[in-house]
N, C-alpha and C positions, 0 to 999 in steps of 0.2 A: 293644587286641581288634579283629578283622574281625569285621561281624554273620553274621550267618549267611543262608544265602539265602533263607531268608523274609522276614527281621528287612530285608535290600535291600529287597524288595518291599514289607516293609511303608512304608518309608523313602520311593523312588519313590512311592507310594499317597499319602503325605502332600506331598509336593510336588505333586502332582496338585490335591490340597484346597485347598493353599493358592492356586494358582494361579485355580483355580474361584471363591474367594473372589474372589482380588484382580479379576480381567476381570468377576464380578459384580457388582463394584464401582464399576466402571468405568463398565460397558452399565448399572446401573440405578442411579447414584448417586442422582436425584433423588427416584426412587420410596423407595430407604431413607432418605434425607433423611429425604421425608414422612412414614417411620414412625417414625424416632427421635421425630420430633418429637410425633407422637399418643403413644408411648409413654412420652416425659415425660410429656406434659400428662396425661393418664390415673392417671401414678402420683404424678407431684406436685413431680415433678425429682427422684424419688428413682432412677429408673434413667435416665440420661441418655449417649446413645451420641452417641460421636465422630460430628461431620458427614465426609461426605468431599466435594473439590470433584465438581461436576457438571461434565462431557464433553459437549458437544452434538457429535454427528455435523456435518460439514460438508455441506450439499451444493452441487451444484455447479449449473450454470445452469439446464439440463430440469430439476429438479428442485424447484429452489429459484424458478425467473424472473431474468430479471435484461437484459442488452444486451447485443448479439453485432454485435460493429464490425469490418468491414475496410478496412483502409488498403490503398491502393496507392504504393509507393515509384517516386519519381524518382527515376532512377540515370545517368539520361543523360550526365551532366559528370561522373563518378566513372570513373577505370581501371577497368580490369575487372577485375583482380586485384584491387583495395579491396574491391570492391563488399559481398563477403557481408561483410567486417569493419565494413565503413559500414552495412549491415542490422541487424546482428548488435546496435552500437552504437543507430540507433536503437530496436532493439527492447527494449533495455538502460535508457533511458532511460522509455519511454512504463511500463514495469514500474513502474521506478521512483517515479513520477507516479502513480501508480494506488494502489500500497501505503500512499500518505501517505497518500489516504483510508481507507485501510481496506477496502477489499475482501477480502473472503473469498474467497485463494488467488485469483487473476487468473488467465486466462488467455493468454499474451502470446504467439503463437507466429509464426516463420514460415515462409509457404509460396510457392514456386517456382513458376510457370506452366508451361504449356509451352511459350506463347510469350517465356519467358524472363521475365516479369515478377515481381518482388519485392512479395509482400503481407504484410501484418501482421494477423491477426488478434488481436484482444482479446474475450475471452468475462469479463464482469463479473456472478459470479453476487451478487443478494438487488438490484442495483441497480433501483429504481422509474423512475427518470425519464433518459430516455435521451439529453435534450438535456443533463442534468446530465454525463453520462458523458463524451458529447463535448467540452462546453468544460473536461472536466476533464480530459483529455487533450492536448486543442489538435491546432492545426494545423502549424504550422509553425517553431514559437520559436527563431531559431537565432543563439546567441552569435556572435556576430566582437568580436577587440580589431585596432585601426588605430592606425596612426601616419601622420602629414602628411605629403603627397606634395608638391609643388612649393608653395609660397607663395601664398592667393592673394588675387589681386589685389585692388582696390576696383574699385565700380561704376559704368561711368563716365554722365553725365549723361544720355545719352540710354538708356541701362540704366534708370535712375532712375526717369523719367518712366513708362515701359512699365511696372514695378511698380508705382507710384505712380497710376496707372490704368488698372491691372488692377485692385488691392485697390481703388478708388473702387466703380467696376461692381459687382463680387462685394457689399459692402456695400449698394449700392444696391437688387439682385435680391434682398438677402437681405431687407432693410427691407419690399422687397413680396412676398416670401413671406412674410414675418412678419403686414404684415396680411392679408395673406388667411386664415392661422389663425388670429386673435384674430378675424375674422369668421365664425366661423363653417363656417370650411372643412373637406373632408375630411383630415385630419390627412396618412393614409397615401394617399390620393392625390395632394397634394401633395408628399410625399416619393417617390413613384415619376416623379415628373412634373421635380421640382429638384436632390434631392438630388444632392451629386456623391459622396458616399460609396457608391463599389462594393456594397461588401460589405453593404450594410443597405439601399438603397435599391428594391430589390425586393422587401421583405419590409417594407414602410412604412417603411422608417426603423428597424425595432423591430430595438433593442441587448439585450434579453433582460433579464432579472435579475440587475442588477451590489449593487457594493455598497461602500465606499468606498476596502475594500483596492484594489479593481479601478480605479476610475475616482475620485479626492478631486473633481477636476474637476468635474463633474457632482453628484456627491453635494451639492456645497457649494451649489451652486444651486437642486437640487428637493428635499432634506431638507426643508422650508417652507413647499412647495405644497399643496395637494388635489389629488387624485387625477380627473384627466381638466384638471387646469387644464396653461394654455401660458406660456412665460414668457413675460413685458412686454414683453423688449427683446432684445436681440440679443446673444450671450452670444459673445467675441472668446476665442477658443483657439488656440494655434500652425498649427492644419490651415486656421481661416481663422472663419467666424464662424456659428454654431450656434443654433438654433431648440430649442427642447426641448421633448418635453410627456412628462408624469406618467402613466402608466397604471396603472399598483396601484404597491399595498407591504403589507410582510406582515412576519412575522418569522426569520429565517432558517431553516433547520430541515437537520442531517445529511440529504441525498438516501439515507442506505442506509439509519440507524436513523428516521428519522423525529424526533430531538429536535432539540429548540429550539438553535443555537449560540450560544454565549455571547465573548465577552471579559470579558478580565480585567485587572484594575490593580490593579499588585501593587509590590514593592520589595525586596529580597532582601539578605544580606546573605553572603558568599562566602568560606569558606578552601582555598586549594588546596596541595597537597602538594607536595614533589619529583618523583612518578610523575603526575601529575596533567596533563592537555595544556595545555601554554603557561602556564606556573607556573615564576615564578624563585624558586619559594622554598629552604629546606634541609631543612622541615622534613617529617616523616616522617609516614605518614600514620596515626600510632595515636597520635603527639604533638595532631594536626590534630583529630581527633576528641574528644579529652579538652576540647578550649579551645572549641569549639564546643558541648560539654554544659555546658562552664558560663556560656557566652556567651548559652543558652537560656536556662538560667534566671535571669537579670539580665532576659533581654529583655522588655518589653512594648509596648502600643500607641502610646506616650506616649514612651516612647526611643527606639526602634527604628534612628530615623535618627543620632542618634547612634552608636549602639554599630556603625553601620554605615560610617561616617563615620572612625572609629579604627579598625575588627578589621580589617575588609572587605580581601583582598588585587585582590577588580578595579580594573584599571585605571577612574579616573576615581572612582572612591566614593566619596574623601574630600572630594570637592565636589559629586557625583546624590548621594548615599543610600542609592544604589542602584535608584536608579527604574527601572521597564522601561518604563511608559505602560502602554497600554494594549495586547493582544496578544489574539490567537487561539491554535486548537490549526495546528500545524506549526512557528509562532516560535519555540519553544523544545526543550530538546531531549528526551523522551520522558521519561524519568522526573520531572523536575523539573514538566510538563506536568500529568502523571499527580495530582501531590501537590495542587500551588494547583489544578487543577478541582475536585477534593475539597473542597477546608478550605473553611470557613465565613467568610463574611463576616468584618472585624474579629480574624484568626485570628490567628498567627503558628506555620509548622510545624511541624513535628517536625524532624530532620535529616535535611536530602534529601540522597544519594551520587548525582551524575552521574559524567561523566568528568572536568570540571574541577574539582573538588572536591566540599567537603560545604558545602550550603545551609540558609541558616532563609529561611522565603519568609514574609511580612508582604502578607497578604489585603487590599489598600483596601478591592475594588467591586467588584461583577459585571452587567453588561447584556449585554439582546439585542443580536443583529446585526442592524443593517434592512433589507433588501432591494427596492431598486426596480424595480420595472419602465420604462424608459423608450424613450421613438423621437425622433428626432432628427431634423432636415433641415441637413445644411454645404454652406454656398455655399464654397468654396474660395481662398484666398488664396495669393498669394507672395510668397517672400520671398527676400535677398539670394545664397543656395545653390539654388535653383530658377530662377535665372539662368546663370547661372556652373558649376551640374553640381554639389552637395553629394558624391558617390558620385566623382569626379575628386579632391574635395579629400582623400580619405584612402586610405592605399595598404592595401590585407592583408598579414596579416600569419599568419603561420603559426601564432600563438597562438590556441584556439578555447575555448568550451562545455569538451570533450572533457575540457580541461588543465585546468582548475577545479576544486579538491578541492572547497573548502567557502565561503561567504560568511557573516561573522556584524559583528552591529550591537556597533559599541563606542562606550565617550567619547573625547575630548581628553581625558587626565591634566592640560594646559594651560588647558583653558577649557572644560571637561567638554561640549561641542558634539560631536555624535553622525557617528562616521565610518562608511566601510562598511570591516570589513576580509577583504581577500582571502587564502587560501591555494590555490598550485596542487600540483600534484603535482610526479613526479622531473622528468618529459618538460618540464610549462611552466616546470617551477623554472628550467628553461635557456635555456627561451626568452624568459623572462619577463629575464632579466637580461641577457637577448642586445639586446635590446628597448630596453631603460629606459638602458640606458649607450649607445645608439644616439640616447635621444632626452632627452635630459638638458637641462633647461626647456622643454620643447615638450611638447605635449599627445602622452596615446593616447588616444583615443576605445574607447572600447564598447557594441556596436551587439547591439540586444536583433531581432530579425524586422526589420532594416533601418532602425531609427530609435535614430537618435544618445540613449543614455540617462546618460551620464556622459563628461567629458570630461577626468580629471584632470591636473598641469600633474606630469611628472617632475622630482624637485627633483636626486635622484641616483641611480647605480644601483644598485640594487636587489637583493640576491643574499638566497639562505635560500630560497624559495619563497613569501614573504610580505611582501604590501602593505597599504595602507591609502588608499580615497581618501576624500581630507578635501576638506568646499567647506561652498555656504550651507547644508545637509540642516536641514529641523529631523528629531524620530524618526519620524515616520508616516512621512515621506521615506527615511530613512534604513532602515525595515523597509522602505516596498514596494521599493526598489532589492535590499536582498539576498533577498525572497522571487524576484523574477525572476532574477536569478545561479541561486540556488540549485535553481529550475527546473530548471537542464539545458538542455544545448541537442541535437536531435536535427541529425547528421550530416547529413542526403539530409532534400530534403521530403514529405513525407504529406499525398496528399489523400483522404479518404472517400469510399468507391467504393459501401459498403453495407449499413446497420442496420437493424437486427432484435431487437423486444423480443419475449420469453416471461414471457410471465403465469405470476404466480406458482398459479392455479387450474390450469392445465397439468397443474405440477408434481406441484402435492399428487396430482393424480388419476394422476398417471403413479407416484405411491410407493406410495397404496394399491393399486393394481391388483398393484405388482411386489411388495410387501408379501404379498397376498392368491398369487400363483403361487407363491412361496419356501415358505409355510405349506402349500399344498397338496400341493408335492414333495418336502417332508419327510416330510409323515404318507405318502405312497403311499411314499419309499425306507422309513419308521420302519417301512411294516407289511408291505414285502416283504420286510427282512431280519429280520422275526417269524418269519413262515410258512414261509419259509427254510430258516434257523437257528438259531430258536424260540432256549434261548435266550444262545447263545453271539449271535446274531442281536441281544436285548435288549442284550445288553453295549454292542455297536456302535453297535444307536443312543445309548445311553448316552452313548458315547464320539462320537457324531457330537455329540447337546447340547452338551456339550465344547468339539472345537471352532467349533461356530457361537460361541461365549462367547469363546472368547479372540480370533476374528477380528474380530466385532464393536467388540473391547480396544481390537485392534492399529487399528481402520481408525479409533476415537475418540484413539488416542495418538500416531500417526502426524503427521497428521493426514491421513488420505487425503481428499478431495474426491470424495463418493459422486453417480454419474453415471446414471441408467439404465443404458449400459452398465454401469458399473461393476456394479455389483447384479445385472447378467446372469451377468459374469465372477464374480463371488460363487455365485450359485447353482450354476454349471456345477461351480463345485468342489468341493460339495458330493458332487454326483454320481459327483464326481473320487475323493472320499476313500472313498465308497464300494465303488468299482473296488478299490479297495487291500482292505478289509477282505474282500470276494469272493474274488480273492487270494487270501487267508490263511486264510480257510475250509477253500474247496475244498484249499490243498496239507497242509493240517492232516488233513481228511479220507481223503487219500490215507496221509496216515501212520498213521492211523488203522487204515487197515485193512490196512497191512503187519505190524498187529500192534504197533508201538510202542504207550508207556505215555503217557497223555492230555501227561506234564506232558514228557515230552520230544517228544509228535506236534508239541506249540505251538512247542517249541524250535524245533526243525526244519522245520515249516509256517512258521515267521515265516522261519527263515535260506533255505528253497529261495524262497520267493515274494517277498525283494527283491530280485534283481539284477531284477526281470521290475519288479518295482514301479519303483526305482530310475532304471532306461534309461529310460520310459516317462514320467514327471513332466520326465526331467529336460530328455528331448526338448520337451517343454511348453513348460518353462520358458526353453529357446534360445529358443522362435520368442517370448514374451513380450517377453524382452530387447530381441530385435527390433522387435517391437509397437512398445516406449515408446521405443525411440530414435528411431527414424526415421517413426511415422506420429502425426493428428492427433490432439486430443485426446479426441475420443468414443475412439475403439479405446484410446487409450492411458488408458483409466481401464479399457474391460476388459481390457486386457494386466495393470496393476499390483495389483487387486483376484484376477486369477486366480494372480498368483504368491503374493503375501499367503498364499492360500486352497492355494495347495498343499505351499507350505513346512511352514505350521502342519497340513495333513493328512496329513503325511508322520510328524510328531510324533505327532498326535493316535492313527492306524495301529499303529506303532511302539512308540510307549511308553505310551500310555492304553491300549489295547484287548489289549497283549502284556501289560501290568499287571493288567488285571481278568480276565485267564485265566487268569490261574499262579493268581492267589488264588482263583479260585474250584474250578479244578482241585486244588490244594494240599494241599487238607484233603480229597482222597478219596485 
């Protein structure tokens, strides 16, 4: 049976009510949850309403505050036809880096100047420390895979003497500077005068805030020093003689949330199934899940290591007991991290599913990450490569960081020593196969930022796009290498040309001013509609309120990053929603004057007004799509909110307003 015309109206009205309720819960979920808690307390939990997920608005740079950075890309050495792809690759790498740090909707876009220069604009909302943002993005970490050129000769006696004399002079000079520093000399002035680290000498030798992850060789020296203390002896590194001063130390905090960062010590038991990544088992997902649930029932902190050695499918786990050592955020896959960071110390987790299979995690310990502010003076030494030319010793290959899919820490199944696993994409797999075939029993070097970070020996031709770097790694070194490899490589050099911080106080003032403008605009529009169209105008205002509820819900669910220009687009869309109602009401007036009944006048009025409404809004939508595609982030925010507003305004005018008018007149 088909419902009557009146029945269809009420069905549509019911759907509109459902949309209003859902939209209202999305818009004001926090108020609903507070109200439900208050009601439960007042009724001794007799009336206990279910809670809803609270979804916040995502605020952009101009409303929330943050960092605005502009980088210039050096494309001189890149053929003209490849420049666009190279720049887009650099943009992708930067976006991937800032996403790792959890920045809310970062904006990373490429602009080409009138002079033909390429610039990458980075907007990071919510970032309070602009130096941290610059450090996070990095300068130009270029990842390269190289093979041996001609065999390097040995140093002549004369060259050996040159190297020895140079290094002896360097040591004497470093000792002299150390003496001045320990005699209460101005460390910053000494760094400016003597340090041979060109990147830091003009900043008084300041290395900034560093952790054990970034510079373990420095942290080993300073971790037991007092603030303001200088090393009593010269520190010998690969670069020369170092004099180090500890300026300050603190517990590291997340620069975006200001929460203290933690390191976790844990072990895990992994059961993989045939569909999971890198698994060689034939077991089904369901079988493995039932098995790990049974193991979970048996597991406790005393027998966990034995259970891992007996059951885990992770290579080497029968020796390591699944030990992962200390790690922080960004070292493990997200579901694993989310579970272990929420876990209490000394507990075994629920079953955690990742792309590698099912895990049980034993959280052994947790600690803060210490961060040290260090200044240094470097007096350089030279080595064999400096004399013979290290760069001539290695030849570039076509394989680079853009071909590396991922790097992971794994353990050798024979001796349980840490190794670094490499996985290449399709193009990288073919290149790597060719390189390893040409370099059997030779080294293939991995360079990051021009520095050799690893040079494993190729034992055989490697196919399938996977390889293992094995050597004298400890777990810390293996994790550091993985982190550096996974950071990715920029296909072009970039340099910072502009930086700007937007304060949150300016953002909050902008929000309050925008809200005030929006509310005043709504009130004026409501008064206009009610004064000119009376009851029909009141229905249009109700429709407008429904429209606002739905638009804000979409902004939260999308989620749309709200900027000042975006709020302007939303306010403009309110005016356009009213335009549609005005056109409809004027057409209805004409139909009533022509002698039609109220119901027929409403039907005909909507029918005749629709072409004008459709054409006007489509032309605006076309403009919005062009702006979204080709404009900068500020204009793009305006275009996105205006687009959403227009689409929902069509629904509110054609469906909501029409339904309310039909229900009003149908009874008469």
